Backbone bond lengths (Angstrom), bond angles and torsions (degrees), N, CA, C in turn:
res aa  C-N    CA-C-N  psi(-1)  N-CA   C-N-CA  omega(-1)  CA-C   N-CA-C  phi
1 M - - - 1.452 - - 1.538 110.33 -
2 D 1.353 115.43 -35.56 1.468 118.88 -179.71 1.525 111.42 -61.24
3 Q 1.337 116.67 -42.09 1.463 119.75 -179.40 1.520 111.91 -66.11
4 I 1.325 116.81 -37.03 1.465 120.25 177.84 1.523 110.04 -65.09
5 A 1.332 116.14 -45.92 1.461 120.27 179.64 1.530 110.79 -62.30
6 L 1.321 117.36 -41.41 1.463 120.00 178.27 1.530 111.64 -65.00
7 A 1.334 116.83 -39.72 1.467 119.91 177.70 1.527 110.73 -62.39
8 I 1.315 117.11 -42.03 1.465 121.00 177.84 1.520 110.43 -63.29
9 L 1.334 117.18 -41.23 1.462 120.26 178.24 1.519 111.66 -65.36
10 I 1.310 117.54 -36.08 1.468 120.36 176.71 1.522 110.19 -63.05
11 I 1.329 116.74 -44.58 1.467 120.55 177.53 1.520 110.10 -60.60
12 G 1.335 117.22 -45.15 1.460 120.70 178.38 1.518 112.13 -63.16
13 G 1.331 116.62 -40.38 1.456 120.53 178.64 1.518 112.40 -65.48
14 L 1.328 116.72 -39.71 1.464 119.94 176.55 1.523 110.92 -64.66
15 N 1.326 116.71 -38.01 1.459 119.97 176.89 1.522 110.62 -63.48
16 W 1.349 117.21 -44.74 1.467 120.34 177.81 1.521 110.95 -63.95
17 G 1.324 117.19 -36.99 1.462 119.89 176.13 1.515 111.32 -63.11
18 S 1.325 116.81 -40.05 1.460 121.37 177.32 1.530 110.95 -63.29
19 I 1.327 116.24 -39.30 1.467 119.92 177.71 1.525 109.92 -66.14
20 G 1.337 116.10 -45.15 1.460 120.21 -177.12 1.516 113.83 -68.04
21 I 1.323 117.38 -39.88 1.467 121.09 -175.87 1.528 111.67 -84.55
22 F 1.331 115.48 -46.80 1.463 119.90 -172.32 1.527 114.17 -108.05
23 G 1.339 117.31 -10.26 1.457 119.80 -174.63 1.518 112.22 69.21
24 F 1.338 116.14 27.13 1.468 121.80 -175.32 1.521 109.82 -123.20
25 D 1.324 117.32 119.43 1.453 123.70 178.51 1.530 108.95 -91.73
26 V 1.329 116.52 105.06 1.469 121.10 -177.25 1.528 110.76 -64.28
27 I 1.332 117.00 -44.67 1.468 120.46 -179.59 1.529 110.41 -62.75
28 G 1.323 116.50 -45.04 1.464 119.93 176.83 1.515 111.91 -60.98
29 W 1.321 117.27 -38.29 1.460 121.72 179.02 1.525 110.90 -65.84
30 I 1.336 116.07 -43.61 1.470 120.02 -179.02 1.525 110.94 -63.46
31 F 1.345 116.65 -40.81 1.459 120.31 -174.10 1.524 113.95 -99.14
32 G 1.320 118.08 4.08 1.461 120.38 174.22 1.512 115.15 89.24
33 G 1.308 118.24 21.43 1.461 121.53 177.71 1.514 111.52 136.54
34 Q 1.339 115.48 156.66 1.462 120.17 -177.81 1.517 113.13 -70.07
35 L 1.308 117.77 -26.24 1.462 120.40 -175.53 1.524 113.89 -99.75
36 T 1.333 117.44 6.97 1.463 119.42 176.64 1.525 109.45 -72.92
37 M 1.309 116.08 158.98 1.459 120.76 -177.46 1.527 111.36 -60.53
38 G 1.324 117.85 -40.18 1.465 120.90 179.84 1.513 112.11 -61.46
39 S 1.324 116.97 -46.45 1.463 121.01 178.47 1.515 111.29 -63.07
40 R 1.303 117.01 -42.86 1.461 120.54 -179.03 1.519 111.44 -64.25
41 I 1.329 116.96 -37.22 1.467 120.51 177.19 1.526 109.99 -63.96
42 V 1.341 116.73 -45.70 1.466 120.08 178.53 1.519 110.49 -61.40
43 F 1.321 118.16 -43.31 1.458 121.23 179.71 1.531 111.27 -62.60
44 V 1.333 117.60 -38.77 1.463 120.91 177.89 1.529 110.23 -67.92
45 I 1.324 117.70 -38.98 1.468 120.86 177.85 1.526 110.39 -62.93
46 V 1.327 117.15 -41.41 1.462 120.89 177.49 1.529 110.07 -63.48
47 A 1.327 117.25 -41.21 1.464 120.81 178.48 1.529 111.07 -64.25
48 L 1.325 117.81 -41.26 1.462 121.10 177.74 1.522 111.15 -64.69
49 A 1.331 116.87 -38.83 1.462 120.55 176.71 1.527 110.30 -63.37
50 A 1.323 116.87 -39.13 1.463 120.71 177.98 1.524 110.43 -63.95
51 L 1.322 117.11 -43.01 1.466 120.32 177.37 1.524 110.76 -61.70
52 W 1.322 116.89 -41.21 1.463 121.10 178.18 1.531 110.60 -61.38
53 C 1.323 116.90 -40.59 1.466 121.57 -175.34 1.526 113.13 -77.32
54 I 1.311 118.45 -12.12 1.463 119.81 176.33 1.523 110.11 -56.88
55 R 1.316 117.11 -36.82 1.453 120.31 -178.70 1.519 112.50 -65.02
56 L 1.336 117.52 -23.53 1.463 120.53 177.92 1.521 111.38 -66.55
57 L 1.330 117.54 -25.22 1.465 120.74 177.05 1.522 111.64 -64.09
58 F 1.319 116.40 -29.81 1.453 121.87 -175.82 1.520 112.56 -104.06
59 H 1.326 117.19 4.71 1.458 122.77 -179.65 1.522 109.42 -76.86
60 D 1.333 117.33 137.07 1.465 122.08 178.02 1.527 108.49 -76.90
61 H 1.326 116.58 106.13 1.460 121.19 -176.19 1.521 112.68 -78.75
62 D 1.338 117.98 -7.42 1.457 121.13 179.27 1.516 112.28 -82.39
63 E 1.319 116.92 -16.29 1.455 120.23 179.06 1.518 110.07 -70.47
64 E 1.338 115.21 141.46 1.454 120.12 176.21 1.518 108.38 -80.09
65 P 1.345 117.66 127.40 1.467 118.89 -179.61 1.528 110.93 -67.46
66 V 1.308 116.05 145.75 1.448 121.87 178.22 1.511 108.10 -91.70
67 H 1.327 115.88 118.72 1.464 121.53 178.50 1.520 108.09 -115.22
68 R 1.294 114.71 125.30 1.463 119.75 176.64 1.514 108.18 -119.41
69 S 1.312 114.63 120.17 1.462 118.72 177.61 1.517 108.92 -135.06
70 S 1.266 116.49 143.49 1.465 125.92 178.41 1.529 112.18 49.37
71 G 1.337 116.05 40.71 1.442 120.47 173.73 1.518 115.47 79.21
72 E 1.326 118.43 2.79 1.461 120.34 -179.96 1.522 110.22 -76.80
73 V 1.318 115.56 142.52 1.450 120.70 176.15 1.522 107.01 -118.91
74 K 1.312 116.36 127.43 1.454 121.37 -179.03 1.520 108.34 -79.68
75 N 1.343 116.27 125.36 1.457 118.95 -177.28 1.520 113.02 -108.01
76 G 1.317 119.15 7.21 1.452 121.83 175.24 1.508 114.63 87.09
77 M 1.320 119.61 2.93 1.465 121.68 179.72 1.494 111.03 -100.94
């Protein structure tokens, strides 16, 4: 879920960069305007992804992630 939220934030950030640099809203262009239902849905999804990613600021990055594949259990040895 974290990777999906980060990907959505990257898309939103690129859109904001396009607005800031070129004055061009890519999402608004795709959906026919900033206030159309499609654009508003995308903007809300980006906002929800941002809320989800707030927790990453407080995540302990020193912890080793637990990866389980093909039934293996990591026992720390």
